[in-house]
N, C-alpha and C positions, 0 to 999 in steps of 0.2 A: 562353253563355262559356267559352271554351277552359278545359280540363284539361290542364296539363302534363305531359308523361311522365316518368315517375320518371327516365329520361336526364336530362332538361330540369333537373328537381328537384336532381339529383345535382350537374350541371354549376354551377346558380346557388349550391348550397352550395359548392363547389369555387373559383367564382368570387370570393365573399366569403371563403374563406380565403387565397386568392391575392393579394387586393387589385385584382382585375379588375372593373370595372364592366359591362362588356359584351363578348359575343363578337358578329363581324362575320364569317359563314363563307359563302361561295360554295359551289356545287355542288361535292358529294365525298362522301367517307365520313364525315365530322365531323357534315353537316349530316344525313345520312341516319341517324346512329347517333341523334342527338338526337330529330326528328319522323320518321322514314320516307319522307322525299320524297325518291327519286332525281330530283334536277334534271338538265335536259340543261345541257351548257356550252354558252352561246351567247353571243352580242356583246352581247345584252340583260343588263343586270346582274338576278341572282336572288340574294337575300343575307337569310340568316336573321339577325335582332338579337336575340340572348338576353342577356337584363338579369340580373344578379345581385339585382335586386329581386322579380322575376318576371315584368315587363312585356316581355311577348316578341312578336315580329310577322314576321312572314315576307314579303317584298317581292317581288313576281313581275310579269314582263310581262303585260299584261292577256292576251296570247293563251295564255298557259301556265296563267291561274288554273283550269281545268279538269281541269287534270293535277296540279296541286296539291291541290286538293279531293278529286280522286279518292284520291290516296294515304293521303289520311286526316290531312295535318297540320294540316288546319284545327281537327281535334277537339283539337290540343295547344297552336297559337297563332294568333293572329290576321292572317290573310292580307290583305294590301293590294298592290292591284296598281296598276299605273301604264298608261298609253297611250304611244305613240309619242313622242308630244312633249313628256312632262313629263320633269322632273328626275330622275332616280332617287336623285341623290347628295344632293338637297334632304329628299328623300322619307325616304330613310335618317338624314338629321341628325334631323329631326322626331321620329324613333322613339324618338331618344336626350334627347329634350326633358328637365329635371328634372335631369338630371347634372350633376355640378360642374365647374366649370371646371376644364381639367387632367383629366379624366375619363380613366381607364386603359382601353386598349380592345383587344382582341384580334383580328388581324388573321386569318383562315384561312391555314393554310399554303399552300394551293394557290390561295387567293385569285388571279386574274389583276393582273399591275401595273396595267392601263389602269383597273381596277376602284379598285385601293389608291391607286391617285394619286387618282384622282376623290372617292375619299372623305376621303381627306387635306385635299384643298382645301375640302370641303364641313366640316370640323371641325379648325379650323387649330388650335384650343387644347386639340386631345387629346395625349395620350402612346399610345403604341401599343408592342405587345408581341405575340409571337406567339401564336395561339389555342393551340399545343399546350403552351402554360403549362399550359392546363386541361385539353383535351380528354385528352392523352395519358394522365394520370392515370387518366382514365375509362375508356380503351379498351384500356389494358396489362391488365386484370385481366379475363377472361370470365366472364361469368355461364353458369350451369350450360346454360341453352338456346344461348348461343355455342357452347360448347364441344361439345353434342349437334350443331350445326350442321357444326362444323369435322369432327367424327366423321364424320359422313355423308358430306362432299366429300371425306377423307381413302379411306374405304374405296371411294366410287368411282371415285378415280383409281387406288387400287390393282388394281379390277379391270381398269382399262385395261391399265396396266403386264402384269399375265398375257398379255393378249393381243399384247403388242411381241415375241416370240420369232416367232410366225407371220408378221409381217410384214417381218420383217430376212433380207433375199435376196440373196445376191451378183446383181448386177446391176441393181438397184431402187436408184435415186436417194432419196439424203435426204428431197428434198421430195416424193416419192411415198409412202415410209414415214410423213412427216409429217402429209401430206393423211389418209390413213388413220386415222393417231394421232388428229387432229382429231374427225373422225368418230367414233370410239370415245369421245370425252371428250363428245360431245353425246349420243349414244345410251345411257353409264352414268346419266345424270342430270344433269349439268350443264347450265347454263342459256348458258351462255357457255365460247368457250375463250379465254383468257387467254393462251398459249404453247406452242408447242411449239420444242423444241430437240433435234434428231438431229444428234450432232458425230461424225462417222465418222472414223477413222484420225488423221491429225494436226489435223482440224478439231476433235475432242475437247479439244487443249490450249488451245482458246478458251473460258473458262466461257460466254460469251454468243454460242456460234456463232449465226449465221443460216442455219438450214436451207436448203440450197443445191440446187446440181445433181450434187455430185459422187457417182460409183457406187458402192456397196459391193462390196468385194471380199474373198475369203477372207483370214481373216489380220488383219480389220478389228474393234479395239476401238471399242466406240461407246459413247458417253454419250447418254444419254435422260433431258431433264429437263421435265416437261409440269406445266400445272396450267390450273385453269378457276375458274368459279365458279357455286357449287349453293346454291339457297337463300339468296343473297346473301352468302354465305363462300365464302372462297378453298380451294381445294386447292394443292398444289406437293410433287412428290415425285419424286427422280431414282435411276435406277437404271443400272448398267452391263450392255453386252452383250458377246460377242467370237462372231463370225462365223468358225467353223474353229478353226485352232489359236492361241492368244493370240501375241501377238509379244513377243520376246525382254523377257525384265524385267518384264513385264505382272502375272504373278500374286505376285511378290514386293512389286511395289508395292499390287495390291489386297488382299494379306495386312495389310500396315500400314494400308492405309486405314480396311479393317473394324474393326481395332483402335483407331485414332484414334475413328471415329464411336462406337463402343460406349464408350469410356472419357469422351468427351462427354455421351451419354446418362446413364450411372451416375453422374454429378459432378450431376444437376441435382437439387437439394433448395432447397426454401425458405430463404432466407439467403444464397445462396450469391451471389455476383455474376455476372452476365452477363460479366466478362472473365475470369473462372476458366472459366467453361465452355470459351471461346475456347483458354485456355490448356491444357486438359485434351485437346482434340483436336492442338493443334498441338505440344503437348511429344511427342507418340507419333511424329507425323511426321518431327520434327526428328532424334530420336533413332534412327530408321531411315533416315536422310539424305536426307528428301524438304522438310524444311523450306522450303528455298528453292522449292520447286515447287508451295507452299499460298499462292495470291497472294491470297485474300481474304477476308474474315472468317466465323467458322464459321456464324452463323446471321441471321436476321432474324425480326421479329414477323409473324404472320399474322392476318388476321380479315376484316373488310369489306375490306381491301386484301392486296395480296400482298405487300408490304413494309411494315410499321409497327413502331414501339415495341413491345417491346423489341428492339435489336440485339445480337447475341452478338460481340463484338468488345473487341479489347485496350484498355483505358483506360476502359471503361464498368463502374462501380464499382454500378451499380443492383445492388440485393439482388433476387434473385429471390423471387417471393410467388406462391400458389396461384392458379391463375386463368390466369397469364400462359402465351400460345402462342406458339410461335416454330419454326424450322426450326434442325435441325443438320444440316449438309452440308459437311462437308470435301471438299477435294478434292485430285489429286496432276495436274500440268498439265508434260507434258516436250513442249515444243517440236520439232516437226517430227516428231514418235513417236506420242504419243496420250495422251488424259487420261482421267480417271475422278472421278467424283463421288459419294457416297451420302447421300442426304438422306430424312430424315423429319421430318414436323412433331410435335411434343411440348407437352404440357401439364402444368404444375406440379400437382405434386400436396400432399396435406398432406406426405406422407414421402418423394416421390422425384417420379417423373413418368410419364404415360401414354403411348405411343408409338401416333400416331394412324395410322401407315403401319406394316403387319403384315408384309409380303411380304419373303422373304430377301433379304438385302444380297449375299450373293457375286453376284460375275459369273455371268450366265447364258450357257451356251454355246450357240451356235446351228449348226445345220447348214449348210455353204454352198450 
């Protein structure tokens, strides 16, 4: 008899409180969080059916059953497989037998539309909500072992940033530097490289610049934003570098950015809203004349995914609580000139926050 994981038990209780009868979750972080199975996103349906009454099931294509069993998921839920010619949507409907007409079902936020439409056809009387109605409340507040994992990931990405100055030389391309950084992310313990942004000169004014063929030159300001996954949890950290002498106006803007980032970190306490943290950074930059050049939210949650709740943005009145983990990453972007961003991951504590990234936040000068 399968024994549900503590996360599944919490999900069942949260479903009951939210009036949701079952969650239907495809491959992704929610499924992994609840049963530990890192399912492949295939054209064949994989679906966790988590019910408020505890009668859970994991539907997998027959060829994927060994992977599901090896993950240990079978210890928490009943695994049901189906052959290539079976109707997986009919099987999913049978897993919901006994629920009342008009049952409220939470569809996974990342469930592909082709699967959701098939499930809706098979369950015509159901009502549908987003599964995050339930799962966001579970995953936003990290348990101590999750914070430990995020801390290890943060320390590893700090070790990578410590190597970056030695990689930034005039005459090298962004891509060459990016490849070396990716190698270092793996060498420092991450299992995967999630992203590497090397934005040099005017490219740094694009927050999500795609590292490319531009050649680094004397006088370039460079934004380096990197992250990976270590033991299932993500790292994400941004620091700024300058090759040779900084461009005109850079030092003043970076000083304001350092003040803004520190103000946002200092503002983090239980009960403070996510919007207030965004305002703490934005107000400093606006007062310094850079408000119009801060073009994105101040932060995003992090955990099993690079971006998850809570989002640190104007209008989000969510009250922070201990265990919530998110980035604080204000930036200044001057089109055609340069950009800059300082990003740390923080975890809310009982009386403030812990920064999981500890490297100095000043721009690092590098010899050309």
